[in-house]
C-alpha positions, 0 to 999 in steps of 0.5 A: 099514793097508797090506799087500802081499798083494792078490790079482790086483794084480801088486804095482801096487795095493800100490805105489800105496798105499805111494806115497800113504803116502810123500807123507803122510810128506813132508807130515808131516815138512815141512808139517804140525806133528807131535805126539808124546809118546814122545820119538822122533817130532819134536815141536813144538820139534823142528819149530821147530829142523828148519825153521830156515834155519841148521839146514837148511843144516847138514843137507843130507839134510833141506834137499834133501828139503824142496826136492824135496817143494816142487818135486814139489808144484808139478809140477816133477818134473825139479827135484824129482828133482834135489833128491831125488838130492842128498838121497839122496847124504846117506843119506836113505831117503825121498828114495831111495823118492821116486826109486824111484817117480818112475823107476817112473812116469816123473815127471821122467824116462822110465819105468824100472822096473828103476831104480825097483826099484834105488832102492826096494832102497836105500830098504829097506836098513835094513829100514824096514817101509814101504820094504820093502813098496814094494821087494817090490811092485815086485819082484813086478811085474817080469818076469825080464828086468827083474829081471836088469836091476834087479840090474845097475842097483842095483850102479851106485847102491851106490857113491854112495848106499849107507849105507856111503858116504852115511852117512859123507858125512852125518856129515862135514857134521854135524861141519863144521856143529858146528864152525862153528855151535856151536864150543866147549861148547854152552850148553844153558840159553841161548836161541839166536837164528838169522838167517833169510830176509828179516831175520827171526830165530828164537828157539829154546831151547838145550836143543832146538837143541843136542840130540845127536840133531841134531848127533852123527852116531851119535845122529843116525843112531840117531834117524833109525832110530828115527823110521823104525821108527815113522814119523809117524802119519797116515790113508791111505785106499787104494781098492779095487784095479782091474785095468788096463782094468777098467770102473768101474760 
């Protein structure tokens, strides 16, 4: 279990552990099948829906997050940052947390710790526990001048990426996609065949594809909040903390 009270770390050890946890979350969401039994976490049917080409094109938050993860895995950090920025504009908190870590560590851009904190503060906007830990670990590592700068940097991000503006932007995408893809009353008993890349087709039950949590903005937001309140489970091993410059026996 990740915590935020390791003595002598100055916040850096915890931030590293939380970031490894964020990478695990990305893998769980976009690469590995996620099993669930509580109806909140994506099950295999949800994963099938969410991985379809048509669904991702209708959900830019997940589409660009996925593209960002793939670029990050390939070591193309500049491209990853571009995709995470796009996803962040549609209120994706995991992408905002990734931008925080990339600014903090200088991946895809120069090191910018105040900007890293500003992104972490946005990622923690809804109080999701794992992102609050990341934000607080960064804050504890900043010096007074950096903290003042971080607050200033955060103000410039709010107008573009805060929930107040980003969630309505995402809601507009969902409404537009619903009008284009499932015009009229959806037939939940039907089988949906979705064209994919390479001429392949994906067959999905209408009950799964047309679920309100995927297409109705208020339900989509509630489902997203529920997922991140209790994110996909996984095991993360965080090594013992070391001071910078400390020799390892």
